[in-house]
Each structure stands twice: as structure tokens, then as C-alpha cells.
MMTF fields as JSON, N, C-alpha, C and O atoms, coordinates in Angstrom:
{
  "mmtfVersion": "1.0.0",
  "mmtfProducer": "UNKNOWN",
  "numBonds": 475,
  "numAtoms": 476,
  "numGroups": 119,
  "numChains": 1,
  "numModels": 1,
  "chainsPerModel": [1],
  "groupsPerChain": [119],
  "chainIdList": ["A"],
  "bondAtomList": [4, 2, 8, 6, 12, 10, 16, 14, 20, 18, 24, 22, 28, 26, 32, 30, 36, 34, 40, 38, 44, 42, 48, 46, 52, 50, 56, 54, 60, 58, 64, 62, 68, 66, 72, 70, 76, 74, 80, 78, 84, 82, 88, 86, 92, 90, 96, 94, 100, 98, 104, 102, 108, 106, 112, 110, 116, 114, 120, 118, 124, 122, 128, 126, 132, 130, 136, 134, 140, 138, 144, 142, 148, 146, 152, 150, 156, 154, 160, 158, 164, 162, 168, 166, 172, 170, 176, 174, 180, 178, 184, 182, 188, 186, 192, 190, 196, 194, 200, 198, 204, 202, 208, 206, 212, 210, 216, 214, 220, 218, 224, 222, 228, 226, 232, 230, 236, 234, 240, 238, 244, 242, 248, 246, 252, 250, 256, 254, 260, 258, 264, 262, 268, 266, 272, 270, 276, 274, 280, 278, 284, 282, 288, 286, 292, 290, 296, 294, 300, 298, 304, 302, 308, 306, 312, 310, 316, 314, 320, 318, 324, 322, 328, 326, 332, 330, 336, 334, 340, 338, 344, 342, 348, 346, 352, 350, 356, 354, 360, 358, 364, 362, 368, 366, 372, 370, 376, 374, 380, 378, 384, 382, 388, 386, 392, 390, 396, 394, 400, 398, 404, 402, 408, 406, 412, 410, 416, 414, 420, 418, 424, 422, 428, 426, 432, 430, 436, 434, 440, 438, 444, 442, 448, 446, 452, 450, 456, 454, 460, 458, 464, 462, 468, 466, 472, 470],
  "bondOrderList": [1, 1, 1, 1, 1, 1, 1, 1, 1, 1, 1, 1, 1, 1, 1, 1, 1, 1, 1, 1, 1, 1, 1, 1, 1, 1, 1, 1, 1, 1, 1, 1, 1, 1, 1, 1, 1, 1, 1, 1, 1, 1, 1, 1, 1, 1, 1, 1, 1, 1, 1, 1, 1, 1, 1, 1, 1, 1, 1, 1, 1, 1, 1, 1, 1, 1, 1, 1, 1, 1, 1, 1, 1, 1, 1, 1, 1, 1, 1, 1, 1, 1, 1, 1, 1, 1, 1, 1, 1, 1, 1, 1, 1, 1, 1, 1, 1, 1, 1, 1, 1, 1, 1, 1, 1, 1, 1, 1, 1, 1, 1, 1, 1, 1, 1, 1, 1, 1],
  "groupList": [{"groupName": "MET", "atomNameList": ["N", "CA", "C", "O"], "elementList": ["N", "C", "C", "O"], "formalChargeList": [0, 0, 0, 0], "bondAtomList": [1, 0, 2, 1, 3, 2], "bondOrderList": [1, 1, 2], "singleLetterCode": "M", "chemCompType": "L-PEPTIDE LINKING"}, {"groupName": "SER", "atomNameList": ["N", "CA", "C", "O"], "elementList": ["N", "C", "C", "O"], "formalChargeList": [0, 0, 0, 0], "bondAtomList": [1, 0, 2, 1, 3, 2], "bondOrderList": [1, 1, 2], "singleLetterCode": "S", "chemCompType": "L-PEPTIDE LINKING"}, {"groupName": "VAL", "atomNameList": ["N", "CA", "C", "O"], "elementList": ["N", "C", "C", "O"], "formalChargeList": [0, 0, 0, 0], "bondAtomList": [1, 0, 2, 1, 3, 2], "bondOrderList": [1, 1, 2], "singleLetterCode": "V", "chemCompType": "L-PEPTIDE LINKING"}, {"groupName": "LYS", "atomNameList": ["N", "CA", "C", "O"], "elementList": ["N", "C", "C", "O"], "formalChargeList": [0, 0, 0, 0], "bondAtomList": [1, 0, 2, 1, 3, 2], "bondOrderList": [1, 1, 2], "singleLetterCode": "K", "chemCompType": "L-PEPTIDE LINKING"}, {"groupName": "CYS", "atomNameList": ["N", "CA", "C", "O"], "elementList": ["N", "C", "C", "O"], "formalChargeList": [0, 0, 0, 0], "bondAtomList": [1, 0, 2, 1, 3, 2], "bondOrderList": [1, 1, 2], "singleLetterCode": "C", "chemCompType": "L-PEPTIDE LINKING"}, {"groupName": "PRO", "atomNameList": ["N", "CA", "C", "O"], "elementList": ["N", "C", "C", "O"], "formalChargeList": [0, 0, 0, 0], "bondAtomList": [1, 0, 2, 1, 3, 2], "bondOrderList": [1, 1, 2], "singleLetterCode": "P", "chemCompType": "L-PEPTIDE LINKING"}, {"groupName": "GLY", "atomNameList": ["N", "CA", "C", "O"], "elementList": ["N", "C", "C", "O"], "formalChargeList": [0, 0, 0, 0], "bondAtomList": [1, 0, 2, 1, 3, 2], "bondOrderList": [1, 1, 2], "singleLetterCode": "G", "chemCompType": "PEPTIDE LINKING"}, {"groupName": "HIS", "atomNameList": ["N", "CA", "C", "O"], "elementList": ["N", "C", "C", "O"], "formalChargeList": [0, 0, 0, 0], "bondAtomList": [1, 0, 2, 1, 3, 2], "bondOrderList": [1, 1, 2], "singleLetterCode": "H", "chemCompType": "L-PEPTIDE LINKING"}, {"groupName": "ASP", "atomNameList": ["N", "CA", "C", "O"], "elementList": ["N", "C", "C", "O"], "formalChargeList": [0, 0, 0, 0], "bondAtomList": [1, 0, 2, 1, 3, 2], "bondOrderList": [1, 1, 2], "singleLetterCode": "D", "chemCompType": "L-PEPTIDE LINKING"}, {"groupName": "ASN", "atomNameList": ["N", "CA", "C", "O"], "elementList": ["N", "C", "C", "O"], "formalChargeList": [0, 0, 0, 0], "bondAtomList": [1, 0, 2, 1, 3, 2], "bondOrderList": [1, 1, 2], "singleLetterCode": "N", "chemCompType": "L-PEPTIDE LINKING"}, {"groupName": "THR", "atomNameList": ["N", "CA", "C", "O"], "elementList": ["N", "C", "C", "O"], "formalChargeList": [0, 0, 0, 0], "bondAtomList": [1, 0, 2, 1, 3, 2], "bondOrderList": [1, 1, 2], "singleLetterCode": "T", "chemCompType": "L-PEPTIDE LINKING"}, {"groupName": "LEU", "atomNameList": ["N", "CA", "C", "O"], "elementList": ["N", "C", "C", "O"], "formalChargeList": [0, 0, 0, 0], "bondAtomList": [1, 0, 2, 1, 3, 2], "bondOrderList": [1, 1, 2], "singleLetterCode": "L", "chemCompType": "L-PEPTIDE LINKING"}, {"groupName": "PHE", "atomNameList": ["N", "CA", "C", "O"], "elementList": ["N", "C", "C", "O"], "formalChargeList": [0, 0, 0, 0], "bondAtomList": [1, 0, 2, 1, 3, 2], "bondOrderList": [1, 1, 2], "singleLetterCode": "F", "chemCompType": "L-PEPTIDE LINKING"}, {"groupName": "GLU", "atomNameList": ["N", "CA", "C", "O"], "elementList": ["N", "C", "C", "O"], "formalChargeList": [0, 0, 0, 0], "bondAtomList": [1, 0, 2, 1, 3, 2], "bondOrderList": [1, 1, 2], "singleLetterCode": "E", "chemCompType": "L-PEPTIDE LINKING"}, {"groupName": "TRP", "atomNameList": ["N", "CA", "C", "O"], "elementList": ["N", "C", "C", "O"], "formalChargeList": [0, 0, 0, 0], "bondAtomList": [1, 0, 2, 1, 3, 2], "bondOrderList": [1, 1, 2], "singleLetterCode": "W", "chemCompType": "L-PEPTIDE LINKING"}, {"groupName": "ARG", "atomNameList": ["N", "CA", "C", "O"], "elementList": ["N", "C", "C", "O"], "formalChargeList": [0, 0, 0, 0], "bondAtomList": [1, 0, 2, 1, 3, 2], "bondOrderList": [1, 1, 2], "singleLetterCode": "R", "chemCompType": "L-PEPTIDE LINKING"}, {"groupName": "TYR", "atomNameList": ["N", "CA", "C", "O"], "elementList": ["N", "C", "C", "O"], "formalChargeList": [0, 0, 0, 0], "bondAtomList": [1, 0, 2, 1, 3, 2], "bondOrderList": [1, 1, 2], "singleLetterCode": "Y", "chemCompType": "L-PEPTIDE LINKING"}, {"groupName": "ALA", "atomNameList": ["N", "CA", "C", "O"], "elementList": ["N", "C", "C", "O"], "formalChargeList": [0, 0, 0, 0], "bondAtomList": [1, 0, 2, 1, 3, 2], "bondOrderList": [1, 1, 2], "singleLetterCode": "A", "chemCompType": "L-PEPTIDE LINKING"}, {"groupName": "ILE", "atomNameList": ["N", "CA", "C", "O"], "elementList": ["N", "C", "C", "O"], "formalChargeList": [0, 0, 0, 0], "bondAtomList": [1, 0, 2, 1, 3, 2], "bondOrderList": [1, 1, 2], "singleLetterCode": "I", "chemCompType": "L-PEPTIDE LINKING"}],
  "groupTypeList": [0, 1, 2, 3, 4, 5, 3, 4, 6, 7, 8, 9, 5, 1, 8, 10, 11, 12, 4, 13, 13, 4, 8, 14, 15, 11, 8, 2, 5, 16, 15, 5, 5, 3, 3, 15, 9, 5, 11, 17, 12, 17, 11, 2, 1, 11, 2, 18, 6, 17, 17, 17, 11, 2, 11, 17, 12, 11, 8, 6, 10, 13, 18, 17, 6, 11, 2, 11, 6, 17, 2, 6, 2, 11, 11, 6, 1, 16, 1, 2, 9, 2, 5, 15, 11, 11, 9, 1, 8, 9, 3, 10, 11, 4, 2, 1, 11, 17, 6, 18, 6, 11, 2, 11, 1, 0, 18, 6, 12, 18, 11, 6, 11, 17, 1, 2, 18, 6, 17],
  "groupIdList": [1, 2, 3, 4, 5, 6, 7, 8, 9, 10, 11, 12, 13, 14, 15, 16, 17, 18, 19, 20, 21, 22, 23, 24, 25, 26, 27, 28, 29, 30, 31, 32, 33, 34, 35, 36, 37, 38, 39, 40, 41, 42, 43, 44, 45, 46, 47, 48, 49, 50, 51, 52, 53, 54, 55, 56, 57, 58, 59, 60, 61, 62, 63, 64, 65, 66, 67, 68, 69, 70, 71, 72, 73, 74, 75, 76, 77, 78, 79, 80, 81, 82, 83, 84, 85, 86, 87, 88, 89, 90, 91, 92, 93, 94, 95, 96, 97, 98, 99, 100, 101, 102, 103, 104, 105, 106, 107, 108, 109, 110, 111, 112, 113, 114, 115, 116, 117, 118, 119],
  "secStructList": [7, 3, 3, 3, 7, 6, 6, 6, 7, 7, 3, 3, 3, 6, 6, 7, 1, 5, 7, 1, 1, 1, 7, 7, 5, 6, 6, 1, 7, 7, 7, 7, 7, 7, 7, 7, 7, 6, 6, 2, 2, 2, 2, 2, 2, 2, 2, 2, 2, 2, 2, 2, 2, 2, 2, 6, 6, 1, 6, 6, 7, 2, 2, 2, 2, 2, 2, 2, 2, 2, 2, 2, 2, 2, 2, 2, 2, 2, 2, 2, 2, 2, 2, 2, 2, 2, 6, 7, 1, 7, 2, 2, 2, 2, 2, 2, 2, 2, 2, 2, 2, 2, 2, 2, 2, 2, 2, 6, 2, 2, 2, 2, 2, 2, 2, 2, 2, 2, 7],
  "xCoordList": [-45.107, -43.925, -43.662, -44.527, -42.593, -42.653, -41.315, -40.573, -41.016, -39.994, -39.509, -40.371, -38.238, -37.417, -36.865, -36.254, -37.264, -37.577, -35.094, -34.507, -34.644, -33.235, -32.595, -31.39, -33.903, -33.451, -33.261, -32.306, -34.802, -35.321, -35.506, -35.711, -35.374, -35.377, -36.938, -36.999, -38.188, -39.381, -39.765, -39.218, -40.673, -41.346, -42.161, -42.715, -42.541, -43.458, -43.934, -43.267, -45.29, -46.182, -45.552, -45.313, -45.441, -44.489, -45.184, -44.736, -46.289, -46.565, -46.728, -47.332, -45.91, -45.77, -44.64, -43.718, -44.942, -43.698, -42.529, -41.327, -43.804, -42.833, -42.883, -44.043, -41.68, -41.456, -43.268, -43.776, -43.746, -45.019, -44.367, -45.013, -43.342, -42.186, -41.798, -42.544, -40.913, -40.372, -40.296, -39.465, -41.233, -41.832, -40.209, -39.962, -39.415, -38.339, -38.845, -39.418, -38.606, -38.641, -37.869, -36.697, -38.656, -38.052, -37.355, -36.926, -37.358, -36.62, -35.371, -34.544, -35.059, -33.97, -32.761, -33.164, -31.85, -30.797, -30.395, -30.047, -30.41, -30.291, -28.327, -27.758, -27.567, -27.108, -26.761, -26.729, -26.428, -26.284, -24.806, -23.586, -25.801, -24.936, -23.364, -22.959, -23.038, -21.311, -21.3, -22.272, -20.335, -20.542, -19.232, -18.315, -19.133, -17.914, -17.139, -17.702, -16.135, -15.1, -14.888, -14.341, -14.93, -15.084, -13.829, -13.272, -12.995, -11.91, -10.577, -9.463, -11.209, -9.903, -10.397, -9.441, -11.321, -11.036, -10.501, -10.369, -10.221, -9.951, -8.307, -7.606, -7.677, -6.441, -5.919, -4.714, -6.69, -6.15, -5.713, -4.69, -7.396, -6.551, -5.266, -4.34, -5.201, -4.494, -2.709, -1.914, -2.416, -1.179, -0.995, -0.023, -2.09, -2.041, -1.547, -0.631, -2.112, -1.889, -0.409, 0.405, -0.199, 0.883, 1.936, 2.626, 1.924, 2.913, 2.869, 4.002, 1.752, 1.769, 2.438, 3.006, 2.616, 3.243, 4.619, 5.235, 5.38, 6.232, 7.042, 8.081, 6.511, 6.897, 6.908, 7.716, 6.39, 5.824, 7.544, 8.016, 7.785, 8.984, 10.512, 11.447, 10.599, 11.588, 11.694, 10.787, 13.184, 13.624, 13.269, 13.424, 12.5, 12.843, 11.377, 11.148, 10.353, 8.729, 7.8, 6.658, 8.08, 7.434, 5.915, 4.853, 5.983, 4.772, 4.09, 2.866, 4.791, 4.319, 3.355, 2.352, 3.913, 3.145, 1.817, 0.624, 2.338, 1.317, -0.22, -1.318, 0.227, -0.768, -1.266, -2.268, -0.075, -0.836, -1.465, -2.454, -1.088, -2.187, -3.513, -4.337, -3.572, -5.254, -6.105, -7.262, -5.068, -6.116, -6.021, -6.967, -5.636, -5.754, -6.381, -6.694, -6.984, -8.028, -9.639, -10.602, -9.401, -10.63, -11.074, -12.232, -10.399, -10.181, -10.454, -11.664, -10.029, -10.22, -11.581, -12.141, -12.152, -12.922, -14.244, -15.107, -14.434, -14.902, -14.972, -15.948, -13.888, -13.485, -13.968, -14.079, -14.25, -15.147, -16.273, -16.636, -16.863, -18.344, -18.717, -19.906, -17.809, -18.595, -18.844, -19.798, -17.987, -18.768, -20.427, -21.411, -20.185, -21.536, -22.884, -24.008, -22.341, -23.097, -23.393, -24.187, -22.765, -22.847, -23.63, -24.287, -23.323, -23.801, -22.837, -23.23, -21.404, -20.305, -20.657, -21.238, -20.234, -19.597, -18.866, -19.113, -17.153, -16.372, -16.478, -15.417, -17.441, -17.852, -16.273, -15.585, -16.067, -15.178, -13.51, -12.649, -13.434, -11.965, -11.856, -10.978, -12.974, -13.005, -12.88, -11.848, -13.718, -13.763, -12.285, -11.69, -12.079, -10.528, -9.461, -8.98, -9.054, -8.345, -8.253, -7.416, -9.243, -9.768, -9.609, -9.395, -9.786, -9.849, -8.599, -8.305, -7.466, -6.274, -5.301, -4.379, -5.627, -5.723, -5.585, -4.679, -7.261, -7.364, -6.613, -6.458, -6.168, -5.47, -4.232, -3.735, -3.325, -2.194, -2.179, -1.345, -3.11, -3.307, -3.376, -2.914, -4.131, -3.715, -2.8, -2.409, -1.942, -0.694, 0.273, 1.407, 0.055, 1.189, 0.885, 1.659, -0.916, -0.936, -0.716, -0.506, -0.755, -0.334, 0.928, 1.211, 1.602, 3.138, 4.227, 5.286, 3.426, 3.522, 3.266, 3.803, 2.461, 1.745, 2.845, 3.716, 2.769, 4.287, 5.706, 6.597, 5.665, 6.96, 7.065, 7.723, 6.294, 6.143, 5.897, 6.457, 5.152, 4.776, 6.003, 6.454, 6.738, 7.928, 9.053, 10.046, 9.094, 10.147, 10.571, 11.57],
  "yCoordList": [-11.37, -10.945, -10.261, -10.065, -9.991, -8.527, -9.058, -9.625, -8.83, -9.529, -8.27, -7.505, -7.789, -6.73, -7.3, -8.368, -5.918, -5.897, -5.629, -4.699, -6.448, -6.162, -5.597, -5.487, -5.096, -3.744, -2.127, -1.39, -2.116, -1.123, -0.524, 0.654, -1.686, -1.677, -1.854, -2.024, -1.786, -1.566, -2.935, -4.017, -2.763, -4.348, -4.519, -3.579, -5.789, -6.261, -7.184, -7.768, -7.294, -8.518, -10.196, -10.815, -10.511, -12.115, -13.242, -14.302, -12.573, -13.34, -13.194, -13.833, -12.054, -10.755, -11.571, -12.041, -11.636, -12.741, -11.363, -11.368, -10.119, -8.884, -7.795, -7.467, -6.859, -5.645, -4.861, -4.856, -4.333, -3.145, -1.99, -1.312, -1.588, -0.368, -0.359, 0.207, -0.83, -1.267, -2.64, -3.176, -2.778, -4.531, -5.519, -5.963, -5.673, -6.474, -7.95, -7.949, -9.065, -10.22, -10.564, -10.879, -10.43, -10.322, -11.922, -12.132, -12.833, -14.319, -14.274, -15.159, -13.148, -12.635, -11.798, -10.956, -11.955, -11.104, -10.07, -10.373, -8.112, -7.495, -7.229, -7.146, -7.133, -6.487, -5.322, -5.347, -4.015, -2.967, -2.871, -2.997, -2.567, -2.543, -1.486, -0.388, -2.358, -1.839, -0.276, 0.216, 0.323, 1.927, 2.073, 2.07, 2.19, 2.655, 4.126, 5.033, 3.973, 5.194, 5.843, 5.01, 7.174, 7.762, 8.216, 8.269, 8.734, 9.615, 8.232, 8.357, 6.913, 5.822, 5.975, 6.499, 5.819, 5.67, 6.976, 7.038, 7.931, 8.9, 8.978, 9.067, 8.965, 8.555, 7.39, 7.378, 6.33, 5.328, 5.578, 5.35, 6.444, 7.464, 7.992, 7.743, 8.854, 9.929, 9.042, 9.202, 8.326, 7.654, 7.023, 7.226, 6.185, 5.705, 6.8, 6.529, 7.798, 8.372, 8.702, 8.374, 9.439, 9.834, 9.401, 9.986, 7.396, 6.748, 6.527, 6.329, 6.42, 6.551, 7.39, 7.045, 8.647, 9.55, 9.591, 10.179, 9.084, 8.873, 7.948, 8.289, 6.881, 5.528, 6.082, 5.546, 6.699, 6.968, 8.075, 8.088, 8.696, 9.279, 8.915, 9.514, 7.719, 7.146, 5.9, 5.382, 5.861, 4.925, 3.868, 3.654, 2.673, 1.513, 1.047, -0.141, 1.752, 1.524, 2.174, 2.298, 2.689, 3.213, 2.409, 3.033, 1.273, 0.454, 0.281, 0.148, 0.268, 0.176, 1.243, 1.068, 2.722, 3.668, 3.43, 3.284, 3.446, 3.237, 2.287, 2.741, 1.383, 0.05, 1.173, 1.831, 1.43, 2.308, 3.281, 3.517, 4.072, 4.975, 4.752, 5.199, 3.993, 3.226, 2.961, 3.298, 2.159, 1.56, 2.896, 2.755, 3.864, 5.081, 5.761, 6.719, 5.844, 6.72, 6.312, 7.021, 4.497, 3.72, 3.927, 4.234, 3.798, 3.997, 5.822, 6.049, 6.465, 8.091, 8.407, 9.109, 7.99, 8.105, 7.744, 8.608, 6.47, 6.046, 6.864, 6.974, 7.226, 7.846, 9.207, 9.686, 9.881, 11.2, 11.03, 11.624, 10.189, 10.007, 9.413, 9.568, 8.575, 8.052, 9.166, 9.058, 10.136, 10.918, 11.661, 11.829, 11.898, 12.348, 11.473, 11.806, 10.215, 8.831, 8.17, 7.301, 8.676, 8.097, 9.299, 9.088, 10.333, 12.292, 11.646, 10.955, 12.012, 11.527, 13.162, 13.919, 13.533, 14.743, 15.977, 17.177, 14.739, 15.671, 15.73, 15.538, 15.941, 15.676, 16.196, 15.576, 17.516, 18.432, 17.901, 17.764, 17.672, 16.537, 15.9, 15.93, 14.928, 13.656, 13.831, 13.401, 14.373, 14.884, 15.663, 15.288, 16.56, 17.211, 16.23, 16.085, 15.345, 14.42, 13.409, 13.043, 13.369, 12.182, 12.289, 11.433, 13.794, 14.686, 14.848, 14.679, 15.263, 15.382, 14.386, 14.571, 12.88, 11.583, 11.156, 10.658, 11.586, 11.614, 12.134, 11.651, 13.24, 14.078, 13.692, 13.459, 13.522, 13.059, 11.761, 11.465, 11.152, 9.054, 9.115, 8.242, 10.453, 10.639, 10.781, 10.342, 11.643, 12.542, 11.363, 11.512, 10.216, 9.104, 8.315, 7.46, 8.412, 7.101, 8.059, 7.339, 9.223, 9.972, 9.806, 9.724, 9.739, 10.205, 8.815, 8.788, 7.591, 6.172, 5.602, 4.595, 6.314, 5.806, 6.585, 5.927, 7.775, 8.273, 7.617, 7.504, 7.277, 6.734, 5.455, 5.41, 4.496, 3.311, 3.331, 2.527, 4.145, 3.84, 4.835, 4.415, 5.818, 6.761, 5.623, 5.887, 4.403, 3.649, 2.92, 2.204],
  "zCoordList": [15.142, 14.957, 13.574, 12.719, 13.499, 12.032, 11.66, 12.462, 10.291, 9.399, 9.055, 8.623, 9.134, 8.359, 7.581, 7.582, 6.231, 4.701, 4.772, 5.326, 4.248, 4.223, 3.293, 3.066, 2.548, 1.39, 2.331, 2.577, 2.662, 3.086, 4.76, 5.052, 5.744, 6.696, 7.493, 8.711, 6.6, 6.875, 7.825, 7.609, 8.794, 9.543, 8.89, 8.321, 8.729, 7.591, 8.518, 9.372, 8.272, 8.915, 8.726, 7.689, 9.818, 9.308, 8.02, 7.584, 7.718, 6.887, 5.317, 4.456, 5.327, 3.739, 3.348, 4.013, 2.033, 1.301, 0.576, 0.307, 0.448, -0.342, 0.54, 0.793, 1.314, 1.483, 0.875, -0.246, 2.133, 1.877, 1.478, 0.679, 1.777, 1.323, -0.188, -0.987, -0.509, -1.567, -2.598, -3.331, -2.311, -2.674, -3.023, -4.144, -1.996, -2.262, -1.577, -0.487, -2.242, -1.721, -0.128, 0.079, 0.565, 2.15, 2.632, 3.767, 1.642, 1.841, 1.09, 1.311, 0.025, -0.609, 0.326, 1.129, 0.247, 0.748, -0.151, -1.292, 0.482, -0.621, -0.559, 0.53, -1.878, -2.06, -2.848, -4.078, -1.947, -2.625, -3.976, -3.867, -5.252, -6.293, -6.321, -5.941, -6.838, -6.989, -7.462, -8.035, -7.225, -7.807, -8.126, -7.304, -9.187, -10.525, -9.673, -9.059, -9.855, -9.498, -10.442, -11.166, -11.254, -12.374, -12.44, -13.536, -10.944, -11.289, -11.431, -11.941, -10.761, -11.369, -12.763, -13.335, -13.609, -14.876, -15.537, -16.76, -14.786, -15.686, -15.275, -16.282, -14.213, -13.93, -14.592, -14.841, -14.943, -15.803, -17.024, -17.67, -17.297, -19.323, -19.196, -19.969, -18.041, -18.209, -18.115, -19.042, -17.103, -17.323, -18.685, -19.413, -18.978, -20.414, -21.576, -22.353, -21.593, -22.5, -22.527, -23.39, -21.381, -20.901, -21.689, -22.525, -20.942, -21.568, -22.697, -23.136, -23.772, -25.13, -25.656, -26.693, -25.219, -25.451, -25.229, -26.118, -24.187, -24.097, -25.05, -25.615, -25.146, -26.002, -27.643, -28.402, -27.946, -28.783, -29.855, -30.992, -28.654, -28.88, -28.708, -29.24, -27.788, -27.256, -29.003, -29.655, -29.175, -30.407, -29.879, -28.677, -31.057, -30.656, -30.127, -30.357, -29.467, -28.702, -29.579, -29.136, -30.92, -31.761, -31.879, -31.868, -31.965, -31.932, -30.712, -30.713, -29.604, -28.175, -27.764, -27.073, -28.434, -28.219, -29.308, -29.041, -30.296, -31.571, -30.237, -29.915, -29.967, -29.153, -28.406, -28.686, -26.913, -26.153, -26.349, -25.655, -27.295, -28.197, -28.035, -27.237, -28.92, -29.401, -28.128, -27.874, -27.298, -26.144, -25.46, -24.685, -25.251, -24.498, -25.071, -24.365, -26.54, -27.085, -26.588, -26.297, -26.65, -26.579, -25.008, -24.724, -24.349, -22.439, -22.708, -22.697, -22.822, -23.08, -23.242, -22.401, -24.182, -24.509, -23.887, -23.733, -23.519, -22.503, -20.811, -20.068, -20.657, -19.42, -19.452, -18.323, -20.281, -20.66, -20.032, -19.017, -20.645, -20.464, -19.204, -18.927, -18.104, -17.235, -16.037, -15.268, -15.966, -14.897, -15.197, -14.477, -16.296, -16.872, -16.679, -16.302, -17.084, -16.775, -15.27, -14.91, -14.814, -13.356, -12.235, -11.216, -12.77, -11.926, -10.827, -9.887, -11.122, -9.966, -9.539, -10.316, -8.268, -7.908, -8.158, -8.046, -8.812, -9.475, -10.716, -11.309, -11.395, -13.004, -13.788, -14.599, -13.196, -13.798, -13.605, -14.474, -12.142, -12.522, -13.28, -14.143, -13.132, -13.976, -15.37, -15.885, -16.075, -17.22, -18.025, -19.036, -17.348, -17.288, -17.672, -18.795, -16.184, -16.259, -18.0, -18.825, -17.825, -18.791, -20.16, -21.019, -20.229, -21.753, -22.115, -23.298, -21.02, -21.284, -21.621, -22.416, -20.733, -21.258, -22.39, -23.057, -22.594, -24.511, -25.645, -26.767, -25.118, -26.319, -26.406, -27.508, -24.904, -25.047, -25.914, -26.769, -25.579, -26.268, -27.499, -28.233, -28.016, -29.653, -30.009, -31.09, -28.987, -30.098, -29.739, -30.193, -29.013, -29.284, -29.938, -30.369, -30.318, -31.262, -32.895, -33.871, -33.086, -34.246, -34.352, -35.547, -33.86, -33.513, -33.788, -34.416, -32.973, -33.166, -34.591, -35.053, -35.146, -36.38, -37.353, -37.921, -37.483, -38.154, -38.011, -38.853, -36.89, -36.852, -37.884, -38.924, -37.35, -38.014, -39.482, -40.227, -39.865, -41.648, -41.87, -42.935, -41.521, -41.996, -41.91, -42.587, -41.208, -41.139, -42.28, -42.219]
}
């Protein structure tokens, strides 16, 4: 009788504690790691950047534009690097969208800050 490895599927002898192929413990179930979607990060960065820019121009919402711009700068900075770190297939698209979101967030932050200071 053999025991199938939950990680790689290799058939191991029944008296074996670890898989002979991948060294996974045979009595522990395998859960594959969750993958992050870099496109989702890039799109959220773009939406936040656009919202920060719009809010910075509207009367009475400059502080919201300032705060959203700051959040967008942080998220955009992270989102620009996520595709590179994850070796994503669509690196160019993700980095481009995140970069545009980052620039829009910076502009929204600066305009919101100028409106708050100038008021």
C-alpha cells in the first residue's frame, strides 16, 4: 500500500513520514499559497489617484483630496513595485496603471495641500 503526497502527488511507501520527492510531511494537508493580483493593486491606485485629483479641485473637499492623495501616494508607490516582485505576466500594464495613479495622487495631494494652506 502506498501513500500519496498531498503536495506533489508522488506515491510513497506507507511507512514513510515525509515525501521522497518534495519532503512534505505526508500527514499534513497542503494548501497552495494565495497569489496576489498586481492588476487589482494598480487599478485601485489609479482610481484613488483620480478621486484625489477630482476632490482637490472641488470646493469644500480639499481636505478629502489631501488625505486621499496621501493614501494614493502610499498605495501607488507599493503598486508600482508589486508586479516586479511577483514576476507578473502583465508587468508593463500594471506598472503603467500604478504609475499614472501615483502621479494623479501626487497632484491631488499637492493641490489639496495648497488649497488647505492657502485657505
